Residue frames relative to the residue before (quaternion, step in Angstrom):
aa qw qx qy qz dx dy dz
X 1.0000 0.0000 0.0000 0.0000 0.00 0.00 0.00
X 0.3005 -0.7606 0.5516 0.1640 3.55 -0.76 1.05
X 0.5961 -0.5768 0.4203 0.3679 3.58 -1.16 0.62
X 0.7913 0.1780 -0.0765 0.5799 3.56 1.03 -0.83
X 0.3563 -0.7043 0.5625 0.2462 3.57 -1.05 0.72
X 0.7814 0.1497 -0.0920 0.5988 3.58 1.18 -0.52
X 0.0375 0.7748 -0.6300 0.0374 3.56 -0.93 0.93
X 0.0616 -0.7836 0.6182 -0.0009 3.55 -0.79 1.09
X 0.0398 -0.8103 0.5843 -0.0221 3.56 -0.78 1.04
X 0.8707 -0.1154 0.0392 0.4764 3.53 -0.78 1.20
X 0.1637 0.8232 -0.5280 0.1292 3.58 0.97 0.85
X 0.0767 0.7752 -0.6226 0.0738 3.53 -0.96 0.96
X 0.2628 -0.7566 0.5819 0.1409 3.54 -0.93 0.98
X 0.7079 -0.4207 0.3362 0.4570 3.56 -1.33 -0.02
X 0.6134 -0.5599 0.4181 0.3680 3.54 -1.22 0.55
X 0.1840 -0.7745 0.5990 0.0867 3.57 -0.92 0.98
X 0.3733 -0.7653 0.4783 0.2150 3.58 -0.36 1.24
X 0.6347 0.5535 -0.3384 0.4199 3.59 1.05 -0.75
X 0.7331 0.3793 -0.2171 0.5212 3.58 1.18 -0.55
X 0.3400 -0.7522 0.4817 0.2943 3.56 1.30 -0.36
X 0.7295 0.2648 -0.2064 0.5959 3.57 1.17 0.72
X 0.5878 -0.5041 0.4529 0.4418 3.61 -1.25 0.05
X 0.5541 -0.5967 0.4457 0.3718 3.61 -1.09 0.63
X 0.7272 0.1743 -0.1300 0.6511 3.57 1.05 -0.81
X 0.0632 -0.8497 0.5205 -0.0557 3.55 -0.57 1.18
X 0.8077 -0.1986 0.0848 0.5486 3.57 0.73 1.12
X 0.1960 0.8080 -0.5250 0.1817 3.59 0.81 1.05
X 0.0031 0.7579 -0.6521 0.0165 3.53 -1.00 0.96
X 0.2838 0.7408 -0.5806 0.1833 3.58 -0.83 0.96
X 0.1475 -0.7574 0.6302 0.0864 3.54 -1.28 0.53
X 0.1063 -0.7923 0.6001 0.0279 3.56 -1.00 0.87
X 0.3268 -0.7707 0.5235 0.1588 3.53 -0.80 1.07
X 0.6530 -0.4905 0.4093 0.4068 3.53 -1.33 0.37
X 0.8396 0.2324 -0.1701 0.4607 3.56 -0.98 0.90
X 0.5060 0.6337 -0.4458 0.3791 3.61 1.18 0.21
X 0.2315 -0.7050 0.6487 0.1693 3.54 -1.30 0.53
X 0.0108 0.8267 -0.5542 0.0967 3.55 -0.23 1.36
X 0.1660 -0.7604 0.6174 0.1143 3.57 -1.06 0.79
X 0.2646 -0.7212 0.6186 0.1651 3.53 -1.20 0.72
X 0.0448 -0.8142 0.5775 -0.0400 3.55 -0.68 1.15
X 0.3512 0.7241 -0.5539 0.2136 3.55 -1.27 0.43
X 0.6276 -0.5321 0.4101 0.3936 3.54 -1.29 0.28
X 0.6628 -0.4611 0.3844 0.4475 3.57 -1.28 0.21
X 0.7909 0.2807 -0.2268 0.4943 3.56 -0.91 0.94
X 0.4807 0.6882 -0.4304 0.3319 3.58 1.27 -0.04
X 0.5724 -0.6183 0.3670 0.3941 3.59 1.20 -0.52
X 0.3376 0.7854 -0.4710 0.2176 3.60 1.28 0.14
X 0.7354 0.4073 -0.2381 0.4864 3.58 0.65 -1.12
X 0.6056 0.5523 -0.3555 0.4493 3.59 1.07 -0.66
X 0.6456 0.5050 -0.3179 0.4766 3.58 0.96 -0.84
X 0.6565 0.5175 -0.3146 0.4497 3.59 0.88 -0.94
X 0.7068 0.4679 -0.2668 0.4585 3.58 0.84 -0.98
X 0.5865 0.5750 -0.3759 0.4291 3.59 1.13 -0.52
X 0.6219 0.5780 -0.3372 0.4067 3.59 1.15 -0.59
X 0.7313 0.3026 -0.2347 0.5644 3.60 1.27 -0.13
X 0.6098 -0.6191 0.3356 0.3636 3.56 1.20 0.50
X 0.4534 0.6959 -0.4499 0.3282 3.61 1.20 0.39
X 0.7247 0.2804 -0.1988 0.5973 3.57 1.31 -0.23
X 0.3724 -0.7408 0.5049 0.2400 3.62 -0.65 0.99
X 0.2806 -0.7484 0.5846 0.1389 3.54 -1.05 0.87
X 0.3526 -0.7463 0.5309 0.1919 3.56 -0.81 1.03
X 0.7958 0.0251 0.0204 0.6047 3.58 0.99 -0.86
X 0.6979 0.4606 -0.3487 0.4234 3.53 -1.26 0.48
X 0.3318 -0.7412 0.5545 0.1820 3.55 -1.34 0.07
X 0.1709 -0.7300 0.6511 0.1181 3.52 -1.31 0.56
X 0.0576 -0.7766 0.6268 0.0247 3.55 -0.93 0.96
X 0.0892 -0.7634 0.6390 0.0293 3.55 -0.97 0.97
X 0.8293 -0.0721 -0.0066 0.5541 3.57 -0.61 1.17
X 0.7295 -0.4601 0.2301 0.4507 3.55 0.97 0.91
X 0.6213 0.5198 -0.3412 0.4768 3.60 1.30 -0.01
X 0.3699 -0.7320 0.5298 0.2161 3.58 -0.77 1.03
X 0.4204 -0.7238 0.4916 0.2401 3.55 -0.83 1.03
X 0.2269 0.7168 -0.6392 0.1619 3.53 -1.00 0.99
X 0.7319 -0.4337 0.2551 0.4595 3.65 -1.14 0.20
X 0.6706 0.5104 -0.3102 0.4399 3.63 1.04 -0.66
X 0.7552 0.3941 -0.2097 0.4800 3.59 1.05 -0.73
X 0.4670 0.7377 -0.4197 0.2481 3.59 1.23 -0.35
X 0.6515 0.5234 -0.3328 0.4368 3.61 0.89 -0.87
X 0.6716 0.4887 -0.2966 0.4714 3.60 0.92 -0.89
X 0.6375 0.5286 -0.3286 0.4541 3.58 0.99 -0.80
X 0.6703 0.5224 -0.3082 0.4275 3.58 0.91 -0.90
X 0.5628 0.6028 -0.3978 0.4019 3.64 1.12 -0.42
X 0.7043 0.4591 -0.2597 0.4751 3.58 1.15 -0.57
X 0.7168 0.4362 -0.2224 0.4966 3.58 1.29 -0.18
X 0.1691 -0.7418 0.6400 0.1077 3.53 -1.03 0.91
X 0.1795 -0.8011 0.5668 0.0690 3.58 -1.00 0.85
X 0.1235 -0.7704 0.6242 0.0393 3.53 -0.87 1.05
X 0.2250 -0.8212 0.5156 0.0952 3.55 -0.32 1.30
X 0.6186 -0.5292 0.4245 0.3964 3.54 -1.25 0.49
X 0.8042 0.2099 -0.1876 0.5235 3.57 -0.79 1.03
X 0.5902 -0.6217 0.3450 0.3822 3.59 1.28 0.09
X 0.1768 -0.8241 0.5195 0.1403 3.59 0.97 -0.83
X 0.3590 0.7518 -0.4840 0.2677 3.60 1.11 0.59
X 0.4397 -0.6221 0.5641 0.3184 3.55 -1.35 0.27
X 0.3577 -0.8085 0.4263 0.1916 3.55 -0.15 1.32
X 0.6620 0.5205 -0.3172 0.4361 3.61 1.10 -0.59
X 0.6434 0.5164 -0.3211 0.4649 3.58 1.25 -0.34
X 0.5722 -0.5758 0.4575 0.3629 3.55 -1.27 0.42
X 0.6811 -0.4729 0.3606 0.4271 3.54 -1.28 0.27
X 0.6910 0.4802 -0.3003 0.4491 3.60 0.82 -0.94
X 0.6489 0.5046 -0.3349 0.4607 3.62 0.99 -0.71
X 0.6101 0.5316 -0.3499 0.4720 3.60 1.09 -0.62
X 0.6395 0.5130 -0.3286 0.4689 3.58 0.98 -0.81
X 0.6611 0.5181 -0.3052 0.4487 3.58 0.94 -0.91
X 0.5632 0.5991 -0.3866 0.4177 3.61 1.14 -0.52
X 0.5725 0.6000 -0.3749 0.4144 3.57 1.20 -0.42
X 0.6093 0.5562 -0.3479 0.4454 3.60 1.26 -0.28
X 0.5365 0.6972 -0.3936 0.2666 3.56 1.13 -0.60
X 0.6393 0.5724 -0.3302 0.3933 3.57 1.03 -0.73
X 0.7563 0.3431 -0.1972 0.5210 3.60 1.17 -0.45
X 0.5831 0.5617 -0.3773 0.4496 3.59 1.24 0.34
X 0.4728 -0.6349 0.5242 0.3139 3.56 -1.20 0.58
X 0.6810 -0.4719 0.3591 0.4297 3.56 -1.29 0.25
X 0.6591 0.5105 -0.3122 0.4556 3.59 0.96 -0.86
X 0.6366 0.5198 -0.3338 0.4616 3.58 0.96 -0.80
X 0.6456 0.5246 -0.3171 0.4554 3.57 1.01 -0.82
X 0.6541 0.5276 -0.3141 0.4417 3.58 0.97 -0.84
X 0.6737 0.4873 -0.2925 0.4724 3.59 1.11 -0.68
X 0.5035 -0.6622 0.4232 0.3589 3.59 1.23 -0.15
X 0.6200 -0.5519 0.4155 0.3720 3.54 -1.33 -0.12
X 0.4078 -0.7384 0.4935 0.2120 3.54 -0.95 0.93
X 0.7276 -0.4346 0.3125 0.4289 3.53 -1.36 0.14
X 0.6329 0.5379 -0.3392 0.4417 3.59 0.98 -0.81
X 0.6453 0.5158 -0.3211 0.4631 3.59 0.97 -0.85
X 0.6823 0.4921 -0.2966 0.4520 3.58 0.87 -0.93
X 0.6369 0.5164 -0.3355 0.4639 3.59 1.00 -0.72
X 0.6440 0.5070 -0.3216 0.4740 3.59 1.01 -0.77
X 0.6397 0.5224 -0.3244 0.4611 3.58 0.98 -0.83
X 0.6541 0.5022 -0.3108 0.4726 3.59 0.98 -0.83
X 0.6347 0.5304 -0.3280 0.4563 3.57 1.01 -0.79
X 0.6611 0.5013 -0.3063 0.4667 3.57 0.96 -0.84
X 0.6445 0.5033 -0.3250 0.4751 3.59 0.99 -0.77
X 0.6181 0.5348 -0.3369 0.4674 3.57 1.08 -0.72
X 0.6428 0.5171 -0.3187 0.4668 3.58 1.00 -0.80
X 0.6861 0.4596 -0.2692 0.4955 3.57 1.16 -0.61
X 0.5063 -0.6608 0.4137 0.3686 3.58 1.30 0.00
X 0.5989 0.5948 -0.3264 0.4254 3.58 1.22 0.49
X 0.2553 0.7998 -0.5169 0.1671 3.61 1.11 0.45
X 0.6722 0.5014 -0.3027 0.4528 3.61 1.02 -0.74
X 0.6992 0.4570 -0.2634 0.4826 3.59 1.22 -0.41
X 0.3326 0.8008 -0.4642 0.1804 3.61 1.29 0.01
X 0.7787 0.3493 -0.1800 0.4891 3.60 0.91 -0.87
X 0.5027 0.6396 -0.4340 0.3872 3.59 1.25 0.12
X 0.5105 -0.5983 0.5087 0.3501 3.55 -1.15 0.58
X 0.5278 -0.6610 0.4225 0.3255 3.57 -0.91 0.85
X 0.5467 0.6100 -0.3998 0.4113 3.61 1.18 -0.42
X 0.6817 0.4886 -0.2793 0.4674 3.59 1.20 -0.54
X 0.6074 0.5757 -0.3480 0.4226 3.60 1.26 -0.19
X 0.5663 -0.5767 0.4596 0.3682 3.55 -1.25 0.41
X 0.6895 -0.4830 0.3401 0.4190 3.56 -1.27 0.28
X 0.6664 0.5026 -0.2991 0.4625 3.55 0.97 -0.84
X 0.6418 0.5093 -0.3188 0.4765 3.57 1.05 -0.79
X 0.6352 0.5282 -0.3342 0.4536 3.58 0.97 -0.80
X 0.6692 0.4940 -0.3158 0.4566 3.58 0.93 -0.82
X 0.6452 0.4977 -0.3294 0.4769 3.61 1.07 -0.61
X 0.5746 0.5353 -0.3744 0.4930 3.61 1.17 -0.50
X 0.6526 0.5172 -0.3091 0.4594 3.57 0.97 -0.87
X 0.6207 0.5209 -0.3402 0.4772 3.59 1.06 -0.68
X 0.6441 0.5131 -0.3205 0.4680 3.60 0.94 -0.89
X 0.6304 0.5270 -0.3330 0.4626 3.60 1.00 -0.79
X 0.6677 0.5011 -0.3005 0.4613 3.59 0.97 -0.85
X 0.7023 0.4929 -0.2614 0.4422 3.59 1.11 -0.68
X 0.5373 0.6710 -0.4116 0.3027 3.61 1.13 -0.43
X 0.6577 0.4771 -0.3233 0.4851 3.60 1.20 -0.31
X 0.3893 -0.7354 0.4590 0.3114 3.60 1.32 0.03
X 0.1025 0.8354 -0.5334 0.0842 3.60 0.73 1.02
X 0.4694 -0.6395 0.5268 0.3053 3.55 -1.29 0.42
X 0.7727 0.2508 -0.0883 0.5764 3.54 1.17 -0.76
X 0.1015 -0.7755 0.6202 0.0609 3.57 -1.02 0.84
X 0.1450 -0.7752 0.6127 0.0514 3.56 -0.80 1.11
X 0.0554 -0.8119 0.5810 -0.0156 3.58 -0.77 1.05
X 0.1754 -0.8075 0.5599 0.0604 3.56 -0.51 1.24
X 0.8093 -0.2451 0.1014 0.5241 3.57 -0.26 1.35
X 0.0274 0.8760 -0.4810 0.0218 3.61 0.76 1.04
X 0.7522 0.3763 -0.2256 0.4916 3.64 1.15 -0.35
X 0.3609 0.7365 -0.4974 0.2827 3.59 1.23 0.22
X 0.8254 0.2130 -0.1801 0.4909 3.57 -0.85 1.00
X 0.6000 0.5571 -0.3660 0.4423 3.61 1.26 -0.02
X 0.4995 -0.6290 0.4906 0.3379 3.57 -1.18 0.52
X 0.7508 -0.4253 0.2601 0.4334 3.56 -1.31 0.21
X 0.6789 0.4943 -0.2986 0.4535 3.60 0.86 -0.95
X 0.6738 0.4855 -0.2980 0.4706 3.57 0.88 -0.94
X 0.6185 0.5435 -0.3402 0.4542 3.60 1.04 -0.75
X 0.6520 0.5120 -0.3065 0.4677 3.56 0.96 -0.88
X 0.6507 0.5248 -0.3212 0.4450 3.58 0.94 -0.86
X 0.6679 0.4916 -0.3027 0.4697 3.57 0.94 -0.88
X 0.6860 0.4770 -0.2947 0.4636 3.61 0.86 -0.91
X 0.6289 0.5184 -0.3373 0.4712 3.60 1.06 -0.69
X 0.6125 0.5399 -0.3437 0.4639 3.59 1.08 -0.68
X 0.6617 0.4900 -0.3024 0.4801 3.58 0.94 -0.88
X 0.6516 0.5213 -0.3147 0.4523 3.57 0.96 -0.86
X 0.6456 0.5164 -0.3177 0.4644 3.59 1.04 -0.75
X 0.6222 0.5255 -0.3387 0.4712 3.60 1.02 -0.75
X 0.6579 0.5096 -0.2960 0.4688 3.56 1.06 -0.79
X 0.7564 0.4204 -0.2254 0.4475 3.57 0.73 -1.08
X 0.7594 0.3973 -0.2094 0.4708 3.60 0.94 -0.85
X 0.7798 0.3026 -0.1629 0.5233 3.59 1.06 -0.68
X 0.4244 -0.7292 0.4504 0.2920 3.58 1.25 -0.11
X 0.3255 0.7721 -0.4913 0.2377 3.57 1.17 0.49
X 0.4089 -0.6659 0.5659 0.2629 3.55 -1.14 0.71
X 0.0252 -0.8170 0.5749 -0.0368 3.58 -0.65 1.12
X 0.0287 -0.7648 0.6436 -0.0052 3.54 -0.97 0.96
X 0.0168 0.8307 -0.5508 0.0791 3.56 -0.58 1.16
X 0.3436 -0.6869 0.6010 0.2213 3.53 -1.12 0.78
X 0.0501 0.7893 -0.6083 0.0660 3.58 -0.83 1.03
X 0.3229 -0.7298 0.5614 0.2190 3.55 -1.33 0.22
X 0.6875 0.4997 -0.2615 0.4574 3.57 1.22 -0.50
X 0.3919 -0.7423 0.4984 0.2170 3.58 -0.56 1.17
X 0.6444 0.5373 -0.3288 0.4336 3.57 0.98 -0.84
X 0.6691 0.4807 -0.3001 0.4809 3.58 0.91 -0.88
X 0.6152 0.5458 -0.3439 0.4532 3.58 1.01 -0.77
X 0.6865 0.4860 -0.2797 0.4629 3.56 0.90 -0.95
X 0.6580 0.5350 -0.3078 0.4314 3.59 1.09 -0.71
X 0.8227 0.3030 -0.1152 0.4670 3.57 0.89 -0.91
X 0.7601 0.3928 -0.2087 0.4738 3.62 0.97 -0.74
X 0.4865 -0.6527 0.5006 0.2944 3.54 -1.29 0.37
X 0.8261 0.1351 0.0314 0.5461 3.52 0.93 -0.97
X 0.1680 -0.7781 0.5991 0.0857 3.55 -1.10 0.74
X 0.1183 -0.7223 0.6749 0.0937 3.50 -1.21 0.72
X 0.1308 -0.8067 0.5754 0.0328 3.56 -0.50 1.23
X 0.1778 -0.7926 0.5799 0.0627 3.54 -0.84 1.09
X 0.0243 0.7599 -0.6495 0.0093 3.52 -1.21 0.65
X 0.8467 -0.0571 -0.0117 0.5288 3.56 -0.75 1.12
X 0.7343 -0.4673 0.2293 0.4357 3.55 0.96 0.94
X 0.6810 0.4334 -0.2897 0.5143 3.57 1.27 0.24
X 0.4938 -0.6259 0.5078 0.3264 3.57 -1.24 0.46
X 0.0951 -0.8086 0.5797 0.0335 3.58 -0.73 1.11
X 0.7797 0.0740 -0.0751 0.6172 3.59 1.28 -0.16
X 0.0735 0.7613 -0.6412 0.0630 3.55 -1.04 0.83
X 0.4734 0.6674 -0.4471 0.3614 3.56 -0.20 1.25
X 0.7911 -0.3126 0.2197 0.4777 3.59 -1.27 -0.28
X 0.4971 -0.6735 0.4724 0.2757 3.55 -1.22 0.60
X 0.5997 0.6571 -0.3513 0.2918 3.57 1.11 -0.63
X 0.7482 0.3519 -0.2255 0.5153 3.62 1.19 -0.19
X 0.3080 0.8074 -0.4690 0.1825 3.57 1.25 0.30
X 0.6932 0.5040 -0.3041 0.4158 3.58 0.80 -0.98
X 0.6242 0.5284 -0.3414 0.4632 3.58 1.16 -0.49
X 0.7386 0.4334 -0.2260 0.4642 3.59 1.15 -0.58
X 0.8013 0.2103 -0.0868 0.5534 3.55 1.10 -0.68
X 0.4065 -0.6367 0.5879 0.2895 3.49 -1.24 0.55
X 0.7880 -0.3094 0.2013 0.4927 3.60 -1.24 -0.24
X 0.0392 -0.7901 0.6117 0.0049 3.55 -0.85 1.02
């Protein structure tokens, strides 16, 4: 067991002319197993870029990323991704598919081409139904996701991310565009995964109050650098709106 599930050292992305600097400009951070961490900062600070770099979606020019003690590179990326679930902004669902079929799509990354051609087996479908039930969506399993509310769609997306049984869940602005009730439902779902299953969760947020309510720790970025790394309970006293 490694002390940290995620270690980032001196991360730097390519130079961004629009910002007159790299988006990530020397990021150092470590995250332990079972932490609930939020990434905060103004637009352009590098929050989503940092999150996406942890699954190899953003190329790093300098520095290193280690996940569970394994250094990320083209040879190790597939194995690293098996331990990570990703929740994209807006859910990233296929609206024409049913909720259960969207959840099953979360299996595709770990299946061979032949397995994909044969379709999903009974065990996969039962697991998908179980995950939807945990999200309070068993009655919506066969509905097209286009017919679901924003909050329901985001919980389908969480179930899709969980079908691979990841150790780490990354959530990129999971409540953007949702109303207050739906936002609470999504954040409570993440909090339950953290408290009951011990899952490591890293989420990009914009609301200091919500961060303080649900997360243990905040990493605040400014101009591609870490300007705060500590408890969430005193954020509003230290920062204005981020």
